[in-house]
PAKOLSE-974013 format. One record per residue: residue number from 1; residue in three letters; x, y, z negated of N, C-alpha, C, O in turn. Coordinates in nm, 3 decimals. Layout:
<NUM, ala, <X, Y, Z>, <X, Y, Z>, <X, Y, Z>, <X, Y, Z>>
...
end
This chain:
<1, met, <8.697, 9.965, -7.948>, <8.671, 9.851, -7.870>, <8.553, 9.773, -7.944>, <8.549, 9.786, -8.067>>
<2, thr, <8.468, 9.701, -7.889>, <8.351, 9.631, -7.946>, <8.397, 9.495, -7.979>, <8.498, 9.442, -7.932>>
<3, gly, <8.312, 9.440, -8.069>, <8.330, 9.301, -8.097>, <8.447, 9.265, -8.197>, <8.483, 9.148, -8.210>>
<4, gly, <8.506, 9.370, -8.267>, <8.606, 9.359, -8.369>, <8.735, 9.305, -8.303>, <8.819, 9.251, -8.375>>
<5, leu, <8.757, 9.318, -8.167>, <8.876, 9.274, -8.105>, <8.967, 9.404, -8.094>, <8.924, 9.511, -8.052>>
<6, arg, <9.096, 9.382, -8.135>, <9.198, 9.496, -8.119>, <9.344, 9.434, -8.102>, <9.371, 9.319, -8.136>>
<7, glu, <9.424, 9.513, -8.052>, <9.560, 9.478, -8.037>, <9.633, 9.499, -8.159>, <9.599, 9.588, -8.237>>
<8, ile, <9.735, 9.420, -8.184>, <9.803, 9.427, -8.308>, <9.960, 9.429, -8.254>, <9.998, 9.343, -8.175>>
<9, gly, <10.045, 9.529, -8.299>, <10.172, 9.527, -8.248>, <10.271, 9.441, -8.340>, <10.234, 9.392, -8.447>>
<10, gly, <10.388, 9.429, -8.295>, <10.481, 9.342, -8.379>, <10.511, 9.221, -8.328>, <10.441, 9.182, -8.235>>
<11, glu, <10.605, 9.147, -8.371>, <10.635, 9.005, -8.333>, <10.524, 8.898, -8.352>, <10.465, 8.888, -8.459>>
<12, arg, <10.497, 8.823, -8.250>, <10.375, 8.726, -8.263>, <10.426, 8.610, -8.274>, <10.351, 8.524, -8.321>>
<13, lys, <10.551, 8.573, -8.241>, <10.595, 8.416, -8.250>, <10.584, 8.371, -8.381>, <10.642, 8.434, -8.469>>
<14, gly, <10.507, 8.253, -8.413>, <10.495, 8.200, -8.538>, <10.383, 8.262, -8.630>, <10.350, 8.210, -8.737>>
<15, val, <10.330, 8.368, -8.581>, <10.229, 8.444, -8.662>, <10.092, 8.440, -8.614>, <10.005, 8.512, -8.661>>
<16, ile, <10.069, 8.342, -8.505>, <9.927, 8.348, -8.445>, <9.885, 8.196, -8.483>, <9.961, 8.105, -8.513>>
<17, glu, <9.740, 8.192, -8.475>, <9.675, 8.062, -8.515>, <9.568, 8.048, -8.413>, <9.520, 8.150, -8.362>>
<18, val, <9.527, 7.934, -8.381>, <9.408, 7.899, -8.300>, <9.308, 7.837, -8.398>, <9.325, 7.734, -8.462>>
<19, leu, <9.195, 7.920, -8.398>, <9.066, 7.870, -8.471>, <8.964, 7.829, -8.391>, <8.923, 7.898, -8.297>>
<20, thr, <8.914, 7.709, -8.423>, <8.789, 7.662, -8.356>, <8.668, 7.689, -8.442>, <8.672, 7.671, -8.564>>
<21, phe, <8.568, 7.728, -8.385>, <8.436, 7.732, -8.465>, <8.348, 7.636, -8.387>, <8.320, 7.650, -8.268>>
<22, thr, <8.306, 7.532, -8.471>, <8.217, 7.423, -8.408>, <8.102, 7.391, -8.505>, <8.096, 7.423, -8.624>>
<23, leu, <8.015, 7.325, -8.434>, <7.895, 7.287, -8.506>, <7.902, 7.141, -8.537>, <7.958, 7.062, -8.461>>
<24, glu, <7.837, 7.104, -8.658>, <7.839, 6.959, -8.694>, <7.758, 6.882, -8.589>, <7.646, 6.925, -8.561>>
<25, gly, <7.805, 6.773, -8.530>, <7.733, 6.695, -8.443>, <7.737, 6.736, -8.298>, <7.677, 6.673, -8.211>>
<26, cys, <7.811, 6.848, -8.273>, <7.825, 6.905, -8.131>, <7.917, 6.829, -8.053>, <8.036, 6.824, -8.084>>
<27, gly, <7.865, 6.761, -7.940>, <7.959, 6.684, -7.861>, <8.061, 6.760, -7.779>, <8.171, 6.713, -7.752>>
<28, ala, <8.016, 6.887, -7.739>, <8.109, 6.967, -7.661>, <8.211, 7.028, -7.761>, <8.323, 7.064, -7.724>>
<29, cys, <8.172, 7.039, -7.877>, <8.284, 7.087, -7.982>, <8.374, 6.975, -8.003>, <8.493, 7.003, -7.995>>
<30, ala, <8.343, 6.856, -8.027>, <8.429, 6.735, -8.035>, <8.528, 6.719, -7.912>, <8.648, 6.696, -7.924>>
<31, glu, <8.467, 6.732, -7.806>, <8.539, 6.718, -7.672>, <8.652, 6.842, -7.665>, <8.763, 6.814, -7.621>>
<32, met, <8.627, 6.952, -7.700>, <8.697, 7.061, -7.697>, <8.824, 7.035, -7.773>, <8.936, 7.057, -7.726>>
<33, lys, <8.800, 6.981, -7.908>, <8.894, 6.963, -7.992>, <9.006, 6.852, -7.934>, <9.126, 6.861, -7.956>>
<34, glu, <8.944, 6.748, -7.860>, <9.015, 6.651, -7.796>, <9.121, 6.713, -7.695>, <9.241, 6.686, -7.695>>
<35, his, <9.055, 6.801, -7.606>, <9.137, 6.868, -7.516>, <9.244, 6.944, -7.578>, <9.355, 6.940, -7.525>>
<36, leu, <9.223, 7.017, -7.687>, <9.335, 7.089, -7.739>, <9.451, 6.997, -7.793>, <9.569, 7.025, -7.773>>
<37, ala, <9.411, 6.891, -7.859>, <9.512, 6.802, -7.911>, <9.579, 6.728, -7.808>, <9.694, 6.691, -7.831>>
<38, gln, <9.516, 6.696, -7.681>, <9.586, 6.647, -7.573>, <9.709, 6.742, -7.524>, <9.818, 6.697, -7.490>>
<39, arg, <9.679, 6.865, -7.525>, <9.769, 6.967, -7.482>, <9.855, 7.026, -7.592>, <9.917, 7.132, -7.578>>
<40, lys, <9.858, 6.946, -7.711>, <9.939, 6.980, -7.820>, <9.920, 7.129, -7.867>, <10.017, 7.190, -7.911>>
<41, ile, <9.804, 7.183, -7.858>, <9.784, 7.309, -7.927>, <9.732, 7.300, -8.058>, <9.618, 7.260, -8.078>>
<42, pro, <9.821, 7.340, -8.162>, <9.772, 7.328, -8.303>, <9.651, 7.424, -8.328>, <9.654, 7.539, -8.285>>
<43, phe, <9.549, 7.376, -8.395>, <9.430, 7.458, -8.430>, <9.373, 7.418, -8.567>, <9.398, 7.310, -8.619>>
<44, arg, <9.297, 7.511, -8.619>, <9.246, 7.494, -8.743>, <9.084, 7.491, -8.724>, <9.037, 7.595, -8.680>>
<45, asn, <9.009, 7.403, -8.747>, <8.873, 7.401, -8.724>, <8.784, 7.448, -8.842>, <8.808, 7.419, -8.960>>
<46, ile, <8.687, 7.518, -8.803>, <8.594, 7.583, -8.911>, <8.462, 7.531, -8.854>, <8.425, 7.546, -8.738>>
<47, thr, <8.393, 7.464, -8.956>, <8.267, 7.415, -8.908>, <8.163, 7.524, -8.951>, <8.163, 7.568, -9.065>>
<48, val, <8.079, 7.563, -8.861>, <7.991, 7.675, -8.872>, <7.872, 7.632, -8.943>, <7.806, 7.536, -8.905>>
<49, asp, <7.840, 7.706, -9.050>, <7.724, 7.685, -9.132>, <7.609, 7.790, -9.106>, <7.618, 7.870, -9.013>>
<50, glu, <7.509, 7.787, -9.187>, <7.397, 7.871, -9.173>, <7.431, 8.022, -9.209>, <7.353, 8.113, -9.178>>
<51, arg, <7.540, 8.043, -9.270>, <7.584, 8.172, -9.315>, <7.666, 8.235, -9.213>, <7.648, 8.352, -9.179>>
<52, leu, <7.772, 8.146, -9.154>, <7.876, 8.193, -9.071>, <7.810, 8.207, -8.930>, <7.842, 8.302, -8.858>>
<53, gly, <7.720, 8.117, -8.890>, <7.670, 8.115, -8.758>, <7.610, 8.237, -8.711>, <7.648, 8.285, -8.604>>
<54, pro, <7.518, 8.295, -8.782>, <7.462, 8.444, -8.743>, <7.572, 8.548, -8.737>, <7.564, 8.640, -8.656>>
<55, ile, <7.677, 8.536, -8.824>, <7.787, 8.644, -8.809>, <7.853, 8.633, -8.672>, <7.868, 8.731, -8.600>>
<56, leu, <7.891, 8.519, -8.641>, <7.967, 8.490, -8.516>, <7.885, 8.531, -8.407>, <7.927, 8.614, -8.326>>
<57, glu, <7.768, 8.479, -8.398>, <7.659, 8.508, -8.285>, <7.644, 8.651, -8.264>, <7.648, 8.704, -8.153>>
<58, lys, <7.625, 8.721, -8.388>, <7.612, 8.877, -8.358>, <7.739, 8.938, -8.330>, <7.731, 9.034, -8.253>>
<59, glu, <7.850, 8.908, -8.370>, <7.976, 8.964, -8.346>, <8.025, 8.948, -8.193>, <8.087, 9.037, -8.134>>
<60, tyr, <7.990, 8.829, -8.139>, <8.027, 8.806, -8.010>, <7.909, 8.789, -7.904>, <7.928, 8.751, -7.788>>
<61, leu, <7.797, 8.819, -7.954>, <7.672, 8.818, -7.866>, <7.665, 8.687, -7.797>, <7.652, 8.686, -7.674>>
<62, thr, <7.671, 8.572, -7.865>, <7.647, 8.452, -7.799>, <7.579, 8.344, -7.905>, <7.586, 8.357, -8.027>>
<63, glu, <7.519, 8.246, -7.844>, <7.449, 8.147, -7.928>, <7.516, 8.016, -7.889>, <7.461, 7.912, -7.927>>
<64, tyr, <7.629, 8.010, -7.817>, <7.678, 7.884, -7.758>, <7.816, 7.851, -7.834>, <7.894, 7.941, -7.865>>
<65, tyr, <7.837, 7.728, -7.858>, <7.954, 7.670, -7.927>, <8.019, 7.564, -7.823>, <7.953, 7.505, -7.738>>
<66, pro, <8.143, 7.551, -7.840>, <8.239, 7.606, -7.939>, <8.282, 7.752, -7.910>, <8.275, 7.798, -7.796>>
<67, ile, <8.325, 7.820, -8.012>, <8.397, 7.951, -8.003>, <8.528, 7.929, -8.046>, <8.546, 7.867, -8.151>>
<68, val, <8.628, 7.972, -7.975>, <8.767, 7.964, -7.998>, <8.829, 8.098, -8.027>, <8.786, 8.194, -7.963>>
<69, ala, <8.925, 8.116, -8.115>, <8.986, 8.247, -8.125>, <9.130, 8.231, -8.156>, <9.165, 8.152, -8.244>>
<70, ile, <9.222, 8.307, -8.085>, <9.360, 8.310, -8.116>, <9.378, 8.435, -8.204>, <9.359, 8.547, -8.157>>
<71, val, <9.414, 8.416, -8.331>, <9.420, 8.523, -8.422>, <9.559, 8.542, -8.481>, <9.640, 8.450, -8.477>>
<72, glu, <9.592, 8.677, -8.541>, <9.706, 8.697, -8.607>, <9.678, 8.629, -8.757>, <9.580, 8.660, -8.825>>
<73, lys, <9.773, 8.535, -8.795>, <9.757, 8.453, -8.910>, <9.709, 8.526, -9.045>, <9.616, 8.486, -9.114>>
<74, ser, <9.791, 8.643, -9.071>, <9.763, 8.701, -9.197>, <9.645, 8.772, -9.199>, <9.585, 8.772, -9.307>>
<75, thr, <9.587, 8.843, -9.092>, <9.472, 8.933, -9.094>, <9.356, 8.863, -9.034>, <9.243, 8.903, -9.062>>
<76, lys, <9.374, 8.764, -8.953>, <9.267, 8.695, -8.894>, <9.215, 8.778, -8.772>, <9.121, 8.732, -8.706>>
<77, val, <9.269, 8.889, -8.742>, <9.228, 8.964, -8.627>, <9.257, 8.904, -8.486>, <9.371, 8.880, -8.447>>
<78, pro, <9.141, 8.881, -8.412>, <9.180, 8.817, -8.281>, <9.254, 8.895, -8.181>, <9.243, 9.016, -8.166>>
<79, tyr, <9.335, 8.811, -8.111>, <9.396, 8.862, -7.992>, <9.314, 8.827, -7.874>, <9.310, 8.905, -7.778>>
<80, trp, <9.244, 8.710, -7.873>, <9.165, 8.653, -7.778>, <9.043, 8.584, -7.829>, <9.059, 8.526, -7.937>>
<81, val, <8.931, 8.578, -7.777>, <8.816, 8.496, -7.826>, <8.767, 8.451, -7.708>, <8.747, 8.525, -7.611>>
<82, phe, <8.745, 8.316, -7.712>, <8.703, 8.229, -7.586>, <8.547, 8.195, -7.612>, <8.510, 8.141, -7.717>>
<83, val, <8.464, 8.230, -7.515>, <8.327, 8.192, -7.527>, <8.265, 8.150, -7.394>, <8.317, 8.191, -7.290>>
<84, thr, <8.161, 8.072, -7.389>, <8.103, 8.016, -7.262>, <8.011, 8.123, -7.205>, <8.008, 8.148, -7.084>>
<85, lys, <7.934, 8.188, -7.298>, <7.828, 8.291, -7.247>, <7.832, 8.410, -7.338>, <7.840, 8.386, -7.459>>
<86, ser, <7.827, 8.521, -7.303>, <7.817, 8.647, -7.387>, <7.791, 8.756, -7.307>, <7.842, 8.761, -7.195>>
<87, val, <7.707, 8.856, -7.353>, <7.686, 8.990, -7.270>, <7.780, 9.081, -7.317>, <7.786, 9.191, -7.262>>
<88, leu, <7.865, 9.051, -7.423>, <7.971, 9.143, -7.476>, <8.071, 9.176, -7.364>, <8.119, 9.082, -7.299>>
<89, asp, <8.105, 9.298, -7.338>, <8.202, 9.351, -7.235>, <8.336, 9.390, -7.320>, <8.342, 9.500, -7.375>>
<90, asp, <8.435, 9.304, -7.329>, <8.540, 9.330, -7.398>, <8.658, 9.272, -7.332>, <8.652, 9.151, -7.311>>
<91, pro, <8.771, 9.337, -7.292>, <8.886, 9.279, -7.230>, <8.951, 9.162, -7.301>, <9.025, 9.086, -7.240>>
<92, lys, <8.922, 9.146, -7.433>, <8.990, 9.036, -7.516>, <8.891, 8.920, -7.531>, <8.917, 8.825, -7.605>>
<93, leu, <8.783, 8.927, -7.465>, <8.682, 8.816, -7.459>, <8.704, 8.743, -7.344>, <8.696, 8.804, -7.237>>
<94, val, <8.732, 8.610, -7.344>, <8.751, 8.525, -7.224>, <8.634, 8.434, -7.213>, <8.589, 8.376, -7.311>>
<95, his, <8.583, 8.422, -7.089>, <8.472, 8.345, -7.073>, <8.525, 8.202, -7.000>, <8.628, 8.195, -6.933>>
<96, tyr, <8.455, 8.116, -7.022>, <8.484, 7.978, -6.968>, <8.352, 7.903, -6.920>, <8.241, 7.928, -6.966>>
<97, gln, <8.380, 7.800, -6.814>, <8.267, 7.729, -6.771>, <8.288, 7.587, -6.804>, <8.187, 7.517, -6.814>>
<98, thr, <8.400, 7.535, -6.821>, <8.407, 7.394, -6.855>, <8.528, 7.374, -6.985>, <8.618, 7.455, -7.011>>
<99, leu, <8.507, 7.271, -7.041>, <8.598, 7.254, -7.163>, <8.745, 7.239, -7.102>, <8.837, 7.304, -7.152>>
<100, pro, <8.767, 7.156, -6.996>, <8.907, 7.155, -6.954>, <8.956, 7.304, -6.907>, <9.075, 7.334, -6.922>>
<101, glu, <8.873, 7.388, -6.856>, <8.921, 7.503, -6.823>, <8.949, 7.600, -6.960>, <9.034, 7.688, -6.970>>
<102, leu, <8.865, 7.563, -7.045>, <8.879, 7.645, -7.186>, <9.018, 7.603, -7.248>, <9.093, 7.689, -7.295>>
<103, ala, <9.050, 7.469, -7.248>, <9.169, 7.422, -7.308>, <9.298, 7.479, -7.223>, <9.400, 7.509, -7.285>>
<104, leu, <9.292, 7.492, -7.086>, <9.396, 7.550, -7.008>, <9.421, 7.708, -7.038>, <9.532, 7.759, -7.049>>
<105, lys, <9.302, 7.773, -7.049>, <9.311, 7.917, -7.075>, <9.374, 7.938, -7.214>, <9.460, 8.025, -7.229>>
<106, ile, <9.334, 7.860, -7.316>, <9.381, 7.870, -7.450>, <9.534, 7.843, -7.452>, <9.611, 7.915, -7.515>>
<107, lys, <9.574, 7.731, -7.376>, <9.718, 7.702, -7.369>, <9.800, 7.804, -7.308>, <9.910, 7.830, -7.357>>
<108, leu, <9.755, 7.868, -7.201>, <9.828, 7.979, -7.135>, <9.832, 8.105, -7.220>, <9.933, 8.175, -7.219>>
<109, lys, <9.729, 8.135, -7.291>, <9.733, 8.264, -7.382>, <9.820, 8.223, -7.509>, <9.897, 8.303, -7.562>>
<110, tyr, <9.805, 8.109, -7.547>, <9.877, 8.068, -7.682>, <10.024, 8.072, -7.649>, <10.099, 8.136, -7.722>>
<111, asp, <10.071, 8.007, -7.540>, <10.215, 8.010, -7.511>, <10.267, 8.146, -7.465>, <10.388, 8.164, -7.475>>
<112, ala, <10.191, 8.242, -7.415>, <10.234, 8.361, -7.385>, <10.254, 8.447, -7.502>, <10.341, 8.534, -7.504>>
<113, leu, <10.162, 8.418, -7.612>, <10.167, 8.500, -7.735>, <10.288, 8.446, -7.821>, <10.352, 8.520, -7.894>>
<114, gln, <10.312, 8.319, -7.808>, <10.413, 8.256, -7.889>, <10.564, 8.292, -7.840>, <10.662, 8.280, -7.913>>
<115, thr, <10.568, 8.336, -7.713>, <10.696, 8.364, -7.663>, <10.722, 8.528, -7.633>, <10.824, 8.566, -7.575>>
<116, thr, <10.627, 8.611, -7.677>, <10.622, 8.753, -7.641>, <10.643, 8.829, -7.778>, <10.576, 8.796, -7.876>>
<117, ser, <10.725, 8.920, -7.784>, <10.736, 9.005, -7.903>, <10.691, 9.148, -7.854>, <10.728, 9.191, -7.745>>
<118, phe, <10.616, 9.213, -7.933>, <10.566, 9.357, -7.910>, <10.603, 9.452, -8.014>, <10.622, 9.413, -8.129>>
<119, gly, <10.613, 9.563, -7.983>, <10.642, 9.658, -8.099>, <10.629, 9.796, -8.054>, <10.648, 9.889, -8.133>>
end
């Protein structure tokens, strides 16, 4: 699978984390964090710098922020990555058009992962 996305087996409840990748001074990034907070979705923000930016942009073939990932806490391997635009074709890559749509998609995926065990 491309883009570093793969499935991880085992119990997911309590072992997933929402990571937001944002740019300093990005209005859309700030608004996205407000949408997540309103929906009571816990997240950890990572401010993208000149070293991390090129890595994320190459990995997910996008130049647009925010980028949000739902990851396995200990390995940081993504279950889902949310981007607004990308040419990457991967079933674990979720596209969105608006920030409210992004927050809703994250909430649905997050809740599903929190309540499902796999093995």
